[in-house]
All heavy atoms as TSV, in Angstrom:
chain	resi	resn	atom	element	x	y	z
A	1	MET	N	N	56.324	109.202	75.597
A	1	MET	CA	C	57.102	108.672	74.486
A	1	MET	C	C	57.018	107.151	74.442
A	1	MET	O	O	57.535	106.559	73.531
A	1	MET	CB	C	58.528	109.089	74.576
A	1	MET	CG	C	59.382	108.812	73.366
A	1	MET	SD	S	60.799	109.818	73.342
A	1	MET	CE	C	61.834	108.753	72.454
A	2	THR	N	N	56.252	106.599	75.324
A	2	THR	CA	C	56.187	105.139	75.358
A	2	THR	C	C	55.424	104.617	74.145
A	2	THR	O	O	55.900	103.702	73.471
A	2	THR	CB	C	55.386	104.705	76.605
A	2	THR	OG1	O	56.051	105.214	77.679
A	2	THR	CG2	C	55.381	103.186	76.688
A	3	THR	N	N	54.308	105.198	73.766
A	3	THR	CA	C	53.577	104.700	72.634
A	3	THR	C	C	54.302	104.775	71.284
A	3	THR	O	O	54.418	103.820	70.601
A	3	THR	CB	C	52.172	105.435	72.518
A	3	THR	OG1	O	51.536	105.234	73.758
A	3	THR	CG2	C	51.348	104.864	71.397
A	4	PRO	N	N	54.848	105.999	70.914
A	4	PRO	CA	C	55.584	106.047	69.636
A	4	PRO	C	C	56.799	105.155	69.609
A	4	PRO	O	O	57.095	104.563	68.596
A	4	PRO	CB	C	55.998	107.526	69.531
A	4	PRO	CG	C	55.012	108.236	70.354
A	4	PRO	CD	C	54.693	107.328	71.470
A	5	SER	N	N	57.467	104.999	70.738
A	5	SER	CA	C	58.680	104.147	70.798
A	5	SER	C	C	58.274	102.675	70.573
A	5	SER	O	O	59.089	101.931	70.032
A	5	SER	CB	C	59.470	104.320	72.123
A	5	SER	OG	O	58.754	103.815	73.157
A	6	CYS	N	N	57.126	102.310	70.932
A	6	CYS	CA	C	56.644	100.932	70.742
A	6	CYS	C	C	56.443	100.704	69.211
A	6	CYS	O	O	56.648	99.618	68.781
A	6	CYS	CB	C	55.323	100.630	71.502
A	6	CYS	SG	S	55.495	100.619	73.257
A	7	VAL	N	N	56.029	101.748	68.535
A	7	VAL	CA	C	55.802	101.615	67.048
A	7	VAL	C	C	57.034	101.768	66.249
A	7	VAL	O	O	57.352	101.030	65.380
A	7	VAL	CB	C	54.717	102.662	66.609
A	7	VAL	CG1	C	54.458	102.553	65.168
A	7	VAL	CG2	C	53.414	102.349	67.421
A	8	PHE	N	N	57.790	102.890	66.576
A	8	PHE	CA	C	58.913	103.243	65.740
A	8	PHE	C	C	60.313	102.857	66.319
A	8	PHE	O	O	61.278	102.890	65.606
A	8	PHE	CB	C	58.942	104.748	65.532
A	8	PHE	CG	C	57.680	105.241	64.850
A	8	PHE	CD1	C	56.743	105.970	65.501
A	8	PHE	CD2	C	57.483	104.905	63.487
A	8	PHE	CE1	C	55.606	106.405	64.878
A	8	PHE	CE2	C	56.284	105.310	62.866
A	8	PHE	CZ	C	55.347	106.041	63.565
A	9	GLY	N	N	60.403	102.597	67.600
A	9	GLY	CA	C	61.616	102.347	68.233
A	9	GLY	C	C	62.262	103.568	68.842
A	9	GLY	O	O	61.979	104.702	68.388
A	10	VAL	N	N	63.090	103.398	69.809
A	10	VAL	CA	C	63.653	104.530	70.529
A	10	VAL	C	C	64.707	105.228	69.699
A	10	VAL	O	O	64.764	106.477	69.615
A	10	VAL	CB	C	64.277	104.051	71.894
A	10	VAL	CG1	C	65.063	105.211	72.548
A	10	VAL	CG2	C	63.167	103.599	72.845
A	11	GLU	N	N	65.560	104.447	69.012
A	11	GLU	CA	C	66.659	105.070	68.302
A	11	GLU	C	C	66.235	106.031	67.172
A	11	GLU	O	O	66.713	107.154	67.091
A	11	GLU	CB	C	67.578	103.967	67.693
A	11	GLU	CG	C	68.430	103.277	68.778
A	11	GLU	CD	C	67.663	102.235	69.492
A	11	GLU	OE1	O	66.487	101.889	69.157
A	11	GLU	OE2	O	68.163	101.755	70.561
A	12	PRO	N	N	65.240	105.688	66.345
A	12	PRO	CA	C	64.844	106.627	65.268
A	12	PRO	C	C	64.230	107.919	65.876
A	12	PRO	O	O	64.469	109.058	65.375
A	12	PRO	CB	C	63.761	105.910	64.485
A	12	PRO	CG	C	64.044	104.493	64.706
A	12	PRO	CD	C	64.639	104.387	66.118
A	13	ILE	N	N	63.475	107.786	66.985
A	13	ILE	CA	C	62.868	108.970	67.605
A	13	ILE	C	C	63.951	109.875	68.209
A	13	ILE	O	O	63.945	111.077	68.071
A	13	ILE	CB	C	61.823	108.634	68.669
A	13	ILE	CG1	C	60.668	107.862	67.955
A	13	ILE	CG2	C	61.352	109.759	69.440
A	13	ILE	CD1	C	59.659	107.243	68.922
A	14	CYS	N	N	64.937	109.270	68.875
A	14	CYS	CA	C	66.044	110.044	69.492
A	14	CYS	C	C	66.887	110.691	68.395
A	14	CYS	O	O	67.326	111.827	68.552
A	14	CYS	CB	C	66.936	109.114	70.333
A	14	CYS	SG	S	66.180	108.568	71.863
A	15	ARG	N	N	67.055	110.033	67.219
A	15	ARG	CA	C	67.813	110.669	66.143
A	15	ARG	C	C	67.043	111.883	65.590
A	15	ARG	O	O	67.646	112.867	65.391
A	15	ARG	CB	C	67.886	109.661	65.027
A	15	ARG	CG	C	68.977	109.967	63.981
A	15	ARG	CD	C	69.210	108.908	62.929
A	15	ARG	NE	N	69.256	107.555	63.492
A	15	ARG	CZ	C	68.393	106.589	63.184
A	15	ARG	NH1	N	67.404	106.838	62.304
A	15	ARG	NH2	N	68.516	105.373	63.674
A	16	LEU	N	N	65.752	111.792	65.530
A	16	LEU	CA	C	64.903	112.894	65.078
A	16	LEU	C	C	65.035	114.066	66.066
A	16	LEU	O	O	65.008	115.265	65.664
A	16	LEU	CB	C	63.420	112.432	64.893
A	16	LEU	CG	C	62.449	113.484	64.427
A	16	LEU	CD1	C	62.784	113.876	62.939
A	16	LEU	CD2	C	61.023	112.923	64.540
A	17	LEU	N	N	64.989	113.746	67.352
A	17	LEU	CA	C	65.057	114.796	68.358
A	17	LEU	C	C	66.463	115.271	68.680
A	17	LEU	O	O	66.707	116.109	69.521
A	17	LEU	CB	C	64.408	114.258	69.660
A	17	LEU	CG	C	62.922	113.921	69.542
A	17	LEU	CD1	C	62.429	113.275	70.822
A	17	LEU	CD2	C	62.114	115.182	69.249
A	18	ALA	N	N	67.459	114.588	68.070
A	18	ALA	CA	C	68.849	114.965	68.242
A	18	ALA	C	C	69.348	114.707	69.701
A	18	ALA	O	O	70.003	115.556	70.319
A	18	ALA	CB	C	69.194	116.332	67.774
A	19	ILE	N	N	68.876	113.585	70.311
A	19	ILE	CA	C	69.302	113.195	71.596
A	19	ILE	C	C	69.898	111.809	71.554
A	19	ILE	O	O	69.466	111.015	70.696
A	19	ILE	CB	C	68.233	113.338	72.706
A	19	ILE	CG1	C	67.063	112.366	72.435
A	19	ILE	CG2	C	67.773	114.748	72.870
A	19	ILE	CD1	C	66.091	112.269	73.502
A	20	ALA	N	N	70.792	111.504	72.462
A	20	ALA	CA	C	71.325	110.119	72.450
A	20	ALA	C	C	70.344	109.158	73.103
A	20	ALA	O	O	69.688	109.509	74.087
A	20	ALA	CB	C	72.704	110.121	73.305
A	21	PRO	N	N	70.251	107.963	72.546
A	21	PRO	CA	C	69.317	107.015	73.208
A	21	PRO	C	C	69.679	106.696	74.594
A	21	PRO	O	O	68.775	106.495	75.466
A	21	PRO	CB	C	69.508	105.752	72.322
A	21	PRO	CG	C	69.962	106.249	71.029
A	21	PRO	CD	C	70.806	107.476	71.323
A	22	SER	N	N	70.934	106.795	74.997
A	22	SER	CA	C	71.363	106.564	76.350
A	22	SER	C	C	70.704	107.656	77.327
A	22	SER	O	O	70.409	107.325	78.425
A	22	SER	CB	C	72.898	106.579	76.512
A	22	SER	OG	O	73.404	107.838	76.098
A	23	ASN	N	N	70.571	108.877	76.804
A	23	ASN	CA	C	69.899	109.862	77.611
A	23	ASN	C	C	68.433	109.542	77.832
A	23	ASN	O	O	67.908	109.770	78.909
A	23	ASN	CB	C	70.016	111.265	76.939
A	23	ASN	CG	C	71.396	111.845	77.072
A	23	ASN	OD1	O	72.198	111.428	77.935
A	23	ASN	ND2	N	71.673	112.738	76.179
A	24	TYR	N	N	67.816	109.019	76.803
A	24	TYR	CA	C	66.425	108.603	77.017
A	24	TYR	C	C	66.289	107.496	78.072
A	24	TYR	O	O	65.455	107.562	78.965
A	24	TYR	CB	C	65.846	108.121	75.661
A	24	TYR	CG	C	64.534	107.405	75.842
A	24	TYR	CD1	C	63.359	108.133	75.980
A	24	TYR	CD2	C	64.451	105.999	75.816
A	24	TYR	CE1	C	62.165	107.496	76.157
A	24	TYR	CE2	C	63.230	105.401	76.002
A	24	TYR	CZ	C	62.069	106.127	76.184
A	24	TYR	OH	O	60.899	105.466	76.324
A	25	TYR	N	N	67.141	106.496	77.931
A	25	TYR	CA	C	67.073	105.381	78.877
A	25	TYR	C	C	67.445	105.801	80.286
A	25	TYR	O	O	66.892	105.307	81.279
A	25	TYR	CB	C	67.986	104.235	78.435
A	25	TYR	CG	C	67.456	103.547	77.199
A	25	TYR	CD1	C	68.170	103.543	76.025
A	25	TYR	CD2	C	66.244	102.884	77.215
A	25	TYR	CE1	C	67.675	102.896	74.877
A	25	TYR	CE2	C	65.717	102.223	76.101
A	25	TYR	CZ	C	66.445	102.290	74.911
A	25	TYR	OH	O	65.958	101.666	73.828
A	26	LYS	N	N	68.399	106.753	80.439
A	26	LYS	CA	C	68.751	107.272	81.720
A	26	LYS	C	C	67.569	108.008	82.355
A	26	LYS	O	O	67.262	107.856	83.545
A	26	LYS	CB	C	69.974	108.239	81.580
A	26	LYS	CG	C	70.563	108.663	82.896
A	26	LYS	CD	C	71.716	109.607	82.804
A	26	LYS	CE	C	72.362	109.775	81.465
A	26	LYS	NZ	N	73.477	110.739	81.463
A	27	ASN	N	N	66.870	108.760	81.553
A	27	ASN	CA	C	65.685	109.482	81.993
A	27	ASN	C	C	64.556	108.581	82.487
A	27	ASN	O	O	63.929	108.736	83.449
A	27	ASN	CB	C	65.196	110.477	80.974
A	27	ASN	CG	C	64.089	111.380	81.448
A	27	ASN	OD1	O	63.039	110.868	81.767
A	27	ASN	ND2	N	64.311	112.632	81.347
A	28	VAL	N	N	64.352	107.516	81.659
A	28	VAL	CA	C	63.310	106.523	82.003
A	28	VAL	C	C	63.656	105.820	83.294
A	28	VAL	O	O	62.810	105.553	84.124
A	28	VAL	CB	C	63.153	105.486	80.845
A	28	VAL	CG1	C	62.280	104.340	81.286
A	28	VAL	CG2	C	62.537	106.194	79.650
A	29	ALA	N	N	64.990	105.528	83.512
A	29	ALA	CA	C	65.369	104.829	84.692
A	29	ALA	C	C	65.156	105.702	85.977
A	29	ALA	O	O	64.939	105.154	87.053
A	29	ALA	CB	C	66.842	104.438	84.648
A	30	LYS	N	N	65.159	107.034	85.808
A	30	LYS	CA	C	64.993	107.907	86.988
A	30	LYS	C	C	63.508	108.036	87.391
A	30	LYS	O	O	63.201	108.489	88.457
A	30	LYS	CB	C	65.490	109.268	86.616
A	30	LYS	CG	C	67.000	109.404	86.559
A	30	LYS	CD	C	67.431	110.820	86.285
A	30	LYS	CE	C	68.870	110.929	86.010
A	30	LYS	NZ	N	69.247	112.284	85.657
A	31	ARG	N	N	62.578	107.664	86.482
A	31	ARG	CA	C	61.159	107.811	86.792
A	31	ARG	C	C	60.783	106.949	87.961
A	31	ARG	O	O	61.171	105.799	88.065
A	31	ARG	CB	C	60.341	107.475	85.582
A	31	ARG	CG	C	60.501	108.368	84.422
A	31	ARG	CD	C	59.619	107.882	83.310
A	31	ARG	NE	N	59.876	108.659	82.080
A	31	ARG	CZ	C	59.474	108.348	80.885
A	31	ARG	NH1	N	58.689	107.231	80.742
A	31	ARG	NH2	N	59.760	109.061	79.832
A	32	PRO	N	N	59.969	107.482	88.880
A	32	PRO	CA	C	59.554	106.651	90.027
A	32	PRO	C	C	58.604	105.569	89.578
A	32	PRO	O	O	57.733	105.795	88.702
A	32	PRO	CB	C	58.884	107.632	90.960
A	32	PRO	CG	C	58.445	108.764	90.061
A	32	PRO	CD	C	59.418	108.861	88.956
A	33	ASP	N	N	58.721	104.426	90.153
A	33	ASP	CA	C	57.752	103.341	89.900
A	33	ASP	C	C	56.546	103.602	90.802
A	33	ASP	O	O	56.525	103.311	91.924
A	33	ASP	CB	C	58.435	102.036	90.220
A	33	ASP	CG	C	57.468	100.793	89.859
A	33	ASP	OD1	O	56.367	101.045	89.352
A	33	ASP	OD2	O	57.913	99.666	90.078
A	34	VAL	N	N	55.457	104.105	90.193
A	34	VAL	CA	C	54.291	104.573	90.957
A	34	VAL	C	C	53.673	103.450	91.688
A	34	VAL	O	O	53.148	103.629	92.791
A	34	VAL	CB	C	53.279	105.243	90.029
A	34	VAL	CG1	C	52.051	105.677	90.768
A	34	VAL	CG2	C	53.925	106.418	89.265
A	35	ASP	N	N	53.713	102.238	91.161
A	35	ASP	CA	C	53.151	101.079	91.825
A	35	ASP	C	C	53.824	100.759	93.127
A	35	ASP	O	O	53.230	100.118	94.061
A	35	ASP	CB	C	53.160	99.834	90.959
A	35	ASP	CG	C	52.310	100.028	89.682
A	35	ASP	OD1	O	51.301	100.742	89.800
A	35	ASP	OD2	O	52.629	99.388	88.685
A	36	ARG	N	N	55.140	101.147	93.277
A	36	ARG	CA	C	55.850	100.821	94.499
A	36	ARG	C	C	55.886	101.998	95.503
A	36	ARG	O	O	56.463	101.863	96.574
A	36	ARG	CB	C	57.227	100.436	94.136
A	36	ARG	CG	C	57.306	99.178	93.262
A	36	ARG	CD	C	58.678	98.788	92.825
A	36	ARG	NE	N	59.418	98.407	93.984
A	36	ARG	CZ	C	60.746	98.247	93.989
A	36	ARG	NH1	N	61.406	98.442	92.904
A	36	ARG	NH2	N	61.382	97.893	95.084
A	37	LEU	N	N	55.295	103.114	95.101
A	37	LEU	CA	C	55.278	104.284	96.040
A	37	LEU	C	C	54.259	104.160	97.154
A	37	LEU	O	O	53.229	103.507	96.982
A	37	LEU	CB	C	54.975	105.580	95.259
A	37	LEU	CG	C	56.066	106.058	94.322
A	37	LEU	CD1	C	55.558	107.278	93.642
A	37	LEU	CD2	C	57.328	106.427	95.105
A	38	SER	N	N	54.543	104.736	98.306
A	38	SER	CA	C	53.547	104.793	99.387
A	38	SER	C	C	52.442	105.739	98.998
A	38	SER	O	O	52.507	106.509	97.982
A	38	SER	CB	C	54.219	105.296	100.658
A	38	SER	OG	O	54.641	106.649	100.511
A	39	ILE	N	N	51.360	105.779	99.740
A	39	ILE	CA	C	50.234	106.648	99.507
A	39	ILE	C	C	50.701	108.123	99.528
A	39	ILE	O	O	50.334	108.932	98.650
A	39	ILE	CB	C	49.127	106.400	100.489
A	39	ILE	CG1	C	48.489	105.001	100.243
A	39	ILE	CG2	C	48.029	107.447	100.373
A	39	ILE	CD1	C	47.494	104.572	101.300
A	40	SER	N	N	51.544	108.425	100.502
A	40	SER	CA	C	52.071	109.829	100.566
A	40	SER	C	C	52.949	110.172	99.446
A	40	SER	O	O	52.970	111.325	98.961
A	40	SER	CB	C	52.743	110.085	101.956
A	40	SER	OG	O	53.895	109.297	102.021
A	41	GLY	N	N	53.695	109.185	98.978
A	41	GLY	CA	C	54.538	109.425	97.785
A	41	GLY	C	C	53.728	109.748	96.570
A	41	GLY	O	O	54.030	110.585	95.728
A	42	ARG	N	N	52.646	108.958	96.382
A	42	ARG	CA	C	51.721	109.218	95.244
A	42	ARG	C	C	51.055	110.595	95.398
A	42	ARG	O	O	50.900	111.335	94.435
A	42	ARG	CB	C	50.658	108.136	95.202
A	42	ARG	CG	C	51.209	106.803	94.818
A	42	ARG	CD	C	50.103	105.785	94.793
A	42	ARG	NE	N	50.684	104.450	94.644
A	42	ARG	CZ	C	49.997	103.374	94.516
A	42	ARG	NH1	N	48.695	103.428	94.462
A	42	ARG	NH2	N	50.590	102.198	94.371
A	43	SER	N	N	50.704	110.940	96.571
A	43	SER	CA	C	50.093	112.260	96.849
A	43	SER	C	C	51.104	113.374	96.564
A	43	SER	O	O	50.718	114.408	95.969
A	43	SER	CB	C	49.606	112.365	98.284
A	43	SER	OG	O	49.163	113.633	98.550
A	44	ASP	N	N	52.337	113.163	96.888
A	44	ASP	CA	C	53.426	114.193	96.638
A	44	ASP	C	C	53.483	114.450	95.119
A	44	ASP	O	O	53.667	115.573	94.670
A	44	ASP	CB	C	54.760	113.721	97.145
A	44	ASP	CG	C	54.788	113.748	98.637
A	44	ASP	OD1	O	53.894	114.331	99.291
A	44	ASP	OD2	O	55.820	113.186	99.226
A	45	ILE	N	N	53.427	113.391	94.338
A	45	ILE	CA	C	53.487	113.564	92.868
A	45	ILE	C	C	52.277	114.448	92.391
A	45	ILE	O	O	52.434	115.336	91.587
A	45	ILE	CB	C	53.484	112.213	92.165
A	45	ILE	CG1	C	54.841	111.508	92.426
A	45	ILE	CG2	C	53.290	112.424	90.650
A	45	ILE	CD1	C	54.903	110.128	91.884
A	46	GLY	N	N	51.141	114.175	92.880
A	46	GLY	CA	C	49.953	114.977	92.541
A	46	GLY	C	C	50.087	116.394	92.964
A	46	GLY	O	O	49.700	117.314	92.193
A	47	VAL	N	N	50.729	116.633	94.125
A	47	VAL	CA	C	50.876	118.025	94.624
A	47	VAL	C	C	51.891	118.692	93.683
A	47	VAL	O	O	51.641	119.914	93.306
A	47	VAL	CB	C	51.298	118.075	96.038
A	47	VAL	CG1	C	51.792	119.434	96.448
A	47	VAL	CG2	C	50.213	117.574	96.940
A	48	LYS	N	N	52.962	118.055	93.312
A	48	LYS	CA	C	53.946	118.654	92.429
A	48	LYS	C	C	53.318	119.034	91.083
A	48	LYS	O	O	53.625	120.114	90.519
A	48	LYS	CB	C	55.097	117.667	92.195
A	48	LYS	CG	C	56.012	117.526	93.362
A	48	LYS	CD	C	57.133	116.513	93.025
A	48	LYS	CE	C	57.995	116.182	94.241
A	48	LYS	NZ	N	59.012	115.238	93.967
A	49	ILE	N	N	52.436	118.186	90.524
A	49	ILE	CA	C	51.782	118.504	89.309
A	49	ILE	C	C	50.944	119.719	89.422
A	49	ILE	O	O	50.967	120.639	88.547
A	49	ILE	CB	C	50.975	117.268	88.808
A	49	ILE	CG1	C	51.898	116.154	88.387
A	49	ILE	CG2	C	50.037	117.685	87.657
A	49	ILE	CD1	C	51.143	114.810	88.217
A	50	GLU	N	N	50.173	119.815	90.520
A	50	GLU	CA	C	49.349	121.017	90.762
A	50	GLU	C	C	50.163	122.282	90.924
A	50	GLU	O	O	49.790	123.334	90.327
A	50	GLU	CB	C	48.457	120.816	91.996
A	50	GLU	CG	C	47.340	119.820	91.781
A	50	GLU	CD	C	46.393	120.298	90.663
A	50	GLU	OE1	O	46.010	121.486	90.676
A	50	GLU	OE2	O	46.048	119.444	89.830
A	51	ILE	N	N	51.288	122.213	91.597
A	51	ILE	CA	C	52.171	123.390	91.771
A	51	ILE	C	C	52.705	123.847	90.464
A	51	ILE	O	O	52.676	124.993	90.124
A	51	ILE	CB	C	53.284	123.041	92.787
A	51	ILE	CG1	C	52.725	122.908	94.183
A	51	ILE	CG2	C	54.422	124.143	92.732
A	51	ILE	CD1	C	53.695	122.374	95.243
A	52	ARG	N	N	53.217	122.871	89.659
A	52	ARG	CA	C	53.733	123.224	88.313
A	52	ARG	C	C	52.630	123.912	87.441
A	52	ARG	O	O	52.900	124.779	86.709
A	52	ARG	CB	C	54.284	121.975	87.612
A	52	ARG	CG	C	55.634	121.552	88.221
A	52	ARG	CD	C	56.133	120.373	87.511
A	52	ARG	NE	N	57.363	119.889	88.159
A	52	ARG	CZ	C	57.708	118.636	88.346
A	52	ARG	NH1	N	56.899	117.692	87.856
A	52	ARG	NH2	N	58.786	118.304	88.966
A	53	ARG	N	N	51.428	123.400	87.542
A	53	ARG	CA	C	50.308	123.924	86.751
A	53	ARG	C	C	50.043	125.379	87.181
A	53	ARG	O	O	49.825	126.237	86.355
A	53	ARG	CB	C	49.075	123.086	86.912
A	53	ARG	CG	C	47.883	123.525	86.086
A	53	ARG	CD	C	46.695	122.641	86.218
A	53	ARG	NE	N	47.039	121.280	85.898
A	53	ARG	CZ	C	46.447	120.217	86.446
A	53	ARG	NH1	N	45.526	120.344	87.363
A	53	ARG	NH2	N	46.768	119.022	86.035
A	54	HIS	N	N	50.004	125.655	88.476
A	54	HIS	CA	C	49.751	126.982	88.949
A	54	HIS	C	C	50.869	127.983	88.551
A	54	HIS	O	O	50.619	129.123	88.200
A	54	HIS	CB	C	49.553	127.006	90.435
A	54	HIS	CG	C	48.210	126.454	90.849
A	54	HIS	ND1	N	47.058	127.086	90.666
A	54	HIS	CD2	C	47.916	125.275	91.479
A	54	HIS	CE1	C	46.023	126.293	91.095
A	54	HIS	NE2	N	46.521	125.206	91.541
A	55	VAL	N	N	52.141	127.472	88.677
A	55	VAL	CA	C	53.263	128.343	88.303
A	55	VAL	C	C	53.239	128.600	86.834
A	55	VAL	O	O	53.574	129.710	86.404
A	55	VAL	CB	C	54.602	127.640	88.728
A	55	VAL	CG1	C	55.779	128.365	88.156
A	55	VAL	CG2	C	54.718	127.592	90.274
A	56	ALA	N	N	52.943	127.623	85.989
A	56	ALA	CA	C	52.888	127.813	84.531
A	56	ALA	C	C	51.800	128.839	84.092
A	56	ALA	O	O	51.927	129.508	83.130
A	56	ALA	CB	C	52.685	126.522	83.850
A	57	ASN	N	N	50.736	128.878	84.841
A	57	ASN	CA	C	49.629	129.791	84.515
A	57	ASN	C	C	49.803	131.221	85.008
A	57	ASN	O	O	48.935	132.056	84.783
A	57	ASN	CB	C	48.282	129.237	85.114
A	57	ASN	CG	C	47.873	127.980	84.358
A	57	ASN	OD1	O	48.197	127.795	83.168
A	57	ASN	ND2	N	47.126	127.155	85.029
A	58	ARG	N	N	50.916	131.502	85.626
A	58	ARG	CA	C	51.153	132.889	86.118
A	58	ARG	C	C	51.451	133.804	85.008
A	58	ARG	O	O	52.015	133.584	84.040
A	58	ARG	CB	C	52.266	132.939	87.121
A	58	ARG	CG	C	51.831	132.403	88.435
A	58	ARG	CD	C	52.908	132.615	89.402
A	58	ARG	NE	N	52.316	132.426	90.756
A	58	ARG	CZ	C	52.987	132.716	91.846
A	58	ARG	NH1	N	54.166	133.130	91.800
A	58	ARG	NH2	N	52.395	132.551	92.985
């Protein structure tokens, strides 16, 4: 949602999706800062993505 929010702003997009902007900002704040993660932390994210992909394809 980063690209559209840069063009249209967070509030109009949240209004369209019927969510509060505070929920969007709370979600963004929870995202891990990948640049500050250890190598194993980055690897864990990759493993989680692969697990989700395999579970979704069942």
